[in-house]
C-alpha positions in Angstrom: 145.8 37.6 109.6 144.4 36.3 112.9 145.6 33.2 114.4 143.5 30.4 113.1 144.8 27.4 114.9 143.7 27.7 118.4 141.3 25.6 121.0 137.9 27.6 120.1 138.6 27.0 116.0 139.4 23.8 116.4 135.9 23.1 119.2 134.2 24.1 116.6 135.3 22.6 113.3 135.0 18.9 115.0 131.4 20.3 116.7 130.5 21.1 112.9 132.0 17.4 112.0 129.9 15.9 114.9 126.8 17.6 112.9 127.9 16.5 109.3 129.2 12.4 110.8 126.1 12.1 113.0 123.2 13.3 110.6 125.4 11.0 108.0 125.5 7.9 110.0 121.9 8.0 111.9 120.4 8.7 108.5 122.2 5.6 107.2 122.2 3.3 109.9 119.2 4.6 112.2 117.9 2.2 114.7 115.9 -0.6 114.2 117.1 -1.0 110.3 118.9 -4.3 109.1 120.9 -4.6 105.6 118.9 -7.3 103.3 121.0 -9.5 101.6 120.9 -6.9 98.4 122.4 -4.6 100.0 119.3 -2.2 100.8 118.4 -1.4 104.2 115.2 -2.1 105.4 113.6 0.2 108.6 110.3 -1.2 108.6 111.2 -2.3 112.1 112.5 0.8 112.9 110.7 1.6 116.3 112.3 5.7 115.5 112.6 6.7 111.7 115.5 7.2 110.6 115.0 10.9 109.5 113.8 11.6 112.9 116.7 10.5 114.7 119.1 11.7 112.1 117.5 14.8 112.5 118.0 15.0 117.0 121.2 14.5 116.1 122.1 17.1 114.1 120.1 19.2 115.8 122.1 18.9 119.3 125.2 19.5 117.3 123.6 23.0 115.6 122.0 24.1 119.4 125.4 23.8 120.0 126.8 26.2 117.6 124.1 28.3 118.2 125.0 28.5 121.8 128.7 28.9 120.7 127.3 31.7 118.5 125.0 33.7 120.9 128.1 33.9 124.1 130.9 34.7 121.2 129.3 36.0 118.5 130.5 34.7 114.8 133.7 36.0 114.7 133.8 34.6 118.5 134.1 30.9 116.4 137.9 31.2 115.2 139.1 33.9 118.6 141.4 32.2 121.3 139.8 31.5 124.6 141.1 33.3 127.7 143.7 31.0 130.2 141.3 29.6 132.5 141.4 31.7 135.8 141.7 30.0 139.0 
């Protein structure tokens, strides 16, 4: 069984967390949105629609993962990284 706790595996778990948290946060509190006294979210003054801002942030995170997969392959997402060469 491979060692699943290494910096590359942790790095990629964090990437996934960034994608999820950023998408949720951007979707709920997008630029220009305000919480009304009733608790409703009003985004009529937003310069960027919440769907766009959340999508952009999530797409950037997905792009980071795609680059990692293209570089190392899917199995490379859990492999330990080689030592840094000086």
